[in-house]
FIRO-674574 format. One record per residue: x, y, z of N, C-alpha, C in turn; residue in one letter. Coordinates in steps of 0.1 Angstrom, whole numbers, m for minus. Example, Ala and Ser with C-alpha at 12.3 -4.5 7.8 and 13.67 -1.06 7.14 Angstrom:
> 132, m57, 78, 123, m45, 78, 132, m33, 78, A
> 128, m22, 71, 137, m11, 71, 129, 0, 79, S
//
This chain:
> m4, 87, m99, 0, 96, m88, m6, 113, m89, M
> m6, 117, m101, m11, 127, m102, m23, 129, m100, V
> m38, 120, m101, m50, 116, m97, m50, 115, m88, V
> m39, 110, m75, m41, 109, m63, m42, 122, m57, L
> m29, 133, m57, m26, 144, m58, m40, 154, m61, L
> m43, 155, m71, m56, 160, m72, m69, 157, m68, Y
> m72, 146, m67, m84, 139, m53, m85, 142, m41, L
> m67, 146, m33, m61, 151, m23, m65, 161, m19, N
> m63, 171, m31, m65, 186, m31, m80, 191, m28, C
> m87, 183, m35, m98, 187, m38, m109, 182, m23, C
> m102, 173, m15, m110, 166, m7, m120, 156, m7, N
> m119, 151, m18, m124, 138, m24, m117, 127, m13, L
> m128, 117, m11, m123, 106, m8, m117, 93, m18, P
> m105, 93, m13, m96, 83, m22, m102, 69, m23, L
> m98, 63, m33, m100, 47, m33, m91, 42, m40, Q
> m81, 37, m35, m70, 34, m37, m68, 20, m38, V
> m79, 13, m32, m79, 1, m32, m87, m12, m42, D
> m90, m5, m51, m97, m14, m60, m88, m20, m73, G
> m95, m30, m74, m84, m41, m83, m93, m41, m95, T
> m82, m47, m101, m82, m53, m117, m90, m68, m118, T
> m95, m73, m128, m99, m85, m131, m93, m96, m123, S
> m79, m94, m126, m69, m104, m119, m67, m101, m104, Q
> m77, m91, m102, m75, m90, m83, m67, m81, m78, G
> m58, m73, m90, m46, m69, m84, m44, m52, m82, S
> m41, m45, m74, m47, m36, m67, m34, m27, m72, S
> m40, m11, m74, m30, m7, m74, m13, m6, m73, A
> m18, m6, m57, m5, m11, m54, 5, m21, m56, L
> m6, m31, m60, 6, m44, m64, 10, m41, m78, M
> 3, m34, m88, 7, m31, m101, 21, m23, m100, L
> 21, m12, m90, 32, m1, m89, 43, m10, m87, A
> 38, m24, m75, 54, m29, m70, 58, m38, m83, C
> 50, m45, m91, 56, m54, m100, 60, m45, m109, K
> 59, m32, m112, 62, m22, m121, 78, m18, m115, R
> 74, m19, m107, 92, m15, m97, 89, 4, m97, K
> 76, 11, m97, 74, 26, m93, 75, 26, m80, H
> 87, 32, m73, 87, 31, m54, 78, 45, m53, I
> 81, 49, m64, 76, 67, m56, 56, 67, m62, E
> 52, 58, m66, 39, 55, m67, 32, 49, m55, V
> 46, 37, m55, 41, 24, m42, 46, 36, m27, V
> 47, 45, m29, 49, 54, m17, 38, 64, m17, E
> 35, 66, m28, 19, 74, m28, 9, 67, m26, A
> 11, 58, m30, m2, 45, m25, m2, 44, m11, L
> 10, 41, m4, 11, 38, 8, 1, 54, 21, L
> 5, 61, 15, 2, 77, 21, m11, 75, 22, V
> m16, 71, 6, m31, 79, 4, m40, 66, 12, A
> m31, 55, 21, m39, 43, 29, m41, 31, 24, G
> m33, 28, 13, m34, 13, 2, m31, 1, 14, A
> m46, m7, 13, m41, m18, 19, m30, m28, 11, D
> m21, m30, 25, m5, m40, 20, m12, m58, 20, M
> m20, m55, 26, m27, m71, 33, m32, m75, 21, H
> m39, m70, 11, m53, m74, m1, m46, m83, m9, L
> m51, m99, m13, m45, m107, m24, m49, m106, m36, R
> m44, m105, m43, m47, m111, m61, m53, m124, m57, D
> m55, m126, m73, m62, m141, m75, m52, m156, m74, R
> m38, m152, m73, m29, m159, m70, m27, m157, m55, R
> m34, m152, m52, m31, m155, m36, m18, m144, m27, S
> m14, m135, m36, m1, m125, m35, m4, m113, m32, R
> 3, m112, m18, 2, m96, m14, 13, m87, m25, T
> 8, m74, m25, 22, m66, m28, 35, m72, m29, A
> 35, m69, m13, 50, m77, m12, 56, m88, m16, R
> 46, m95, m15, 52, m107, m22, 55, m111, m34, E
> 48, m98, m43, 45, m95, m58, 66, m92, m56, T
> 69, m77, m50, 80, m75, m49, 90, m79, m46, A
> 90, m90, m37, 94, m103, m32, 101, m110, m44, E
> 91, m118, m51, 91, m123, m65, 101, m121, m73, K
> 101, m109, m74, 107, m98, m81, 122, m93, m82, R
> 125, m95, m71, 136, m94, m62, 135, m78, m61, E
> 128, m69, m61, 130, m52, m58, 130, m55, m42, F
> 141, m57, m39, 144, m52, m21, 138, m38, m18, S
> 140, m25, m26, 139, m15, m20, 122, m12, m13, S
> 117, m20, m25, 100, m20, m20, 98, m28, m13, I
> 101, m38, m13, 103, m47, 1, 103, m43, 14, V
> 116, m35, 14, 119, m22, 21, 110, m15, 28, G
> 107, m8, 19, 95, m1, 23, 83, m6, 26, L
> 74, m13, 24, 66, m20, 25, 67, m27, 40, L
> 81, m30, 45, 82, m35, 57, 82, m28, 71, N
> 88, m17, 64, 87, m7, 72, 74, 2, 72, N
> 67, 2, 63, 54, 8, 62, 42, 0, 75, Q
> 45, m12, 75, 37, m23, 83, 41, m25, 97, A
> 52, m18, 103, 61, m17, 116, 52, m2, 113, Q
> 53, 10, 109, 50, 23, 114, 32, 16, 116, V
> 24, 15, 106, 12, 8, 109, 7, 2, 121, R
> 14, m8, 122, 14, m13, 136, 12, m8, 149, G
> 26, m4, 149, 32, 11, 161, 18, 18, 162, L
> 13, 21, 150, 1, 33, 156, m10, 24, 158, E
> m15, 14, 156, m24, 6, 161, m23, 1, 177, N
> m10, m2, 176, m9, m1, 190, m11, 12, 201, Y
> m4, 21, 196, m7, 36, 204, m20, 36, 204, I
> m28, 35, 196, m43, 35, 193, m52, 30, 203, K
> m45, 16, 205, m52, 11, 212, m47, 9, 229, Y
> m37, 17, 232, m31, 16, 242, m40, 31, 245, A
> m39, 40, 238, m45, 49, 244, m59, 51, 248, I
> m71, 39, 242, m85, 39, 242, m83, 34, 259, F
> m74, 24, 264, m78, 24, 275, m70, 30, 289, F
> m69, 38, 285, m61, 50, 294, m74, 55, 303, L
//
């Protein structure tokens, strides 16, 4: 999280969707380890919640499997917010 804050302060592009050799993103790893503050920071930085690892699991599916309901709720809320933002952008485009 410190790295994200530092990069953001320097106006450098954040690359939050890189993956490990297993295909896990930072968001997936944070969900797997129940680091809710890191999950929040990655979501604010624009992490893609829909990426899939080599087992074809998303970050939310990883949290669901481990029964981390607070992280699942956070990801569900973020998905709703992003969906609404996309709807608003689409509606404004056609005005």
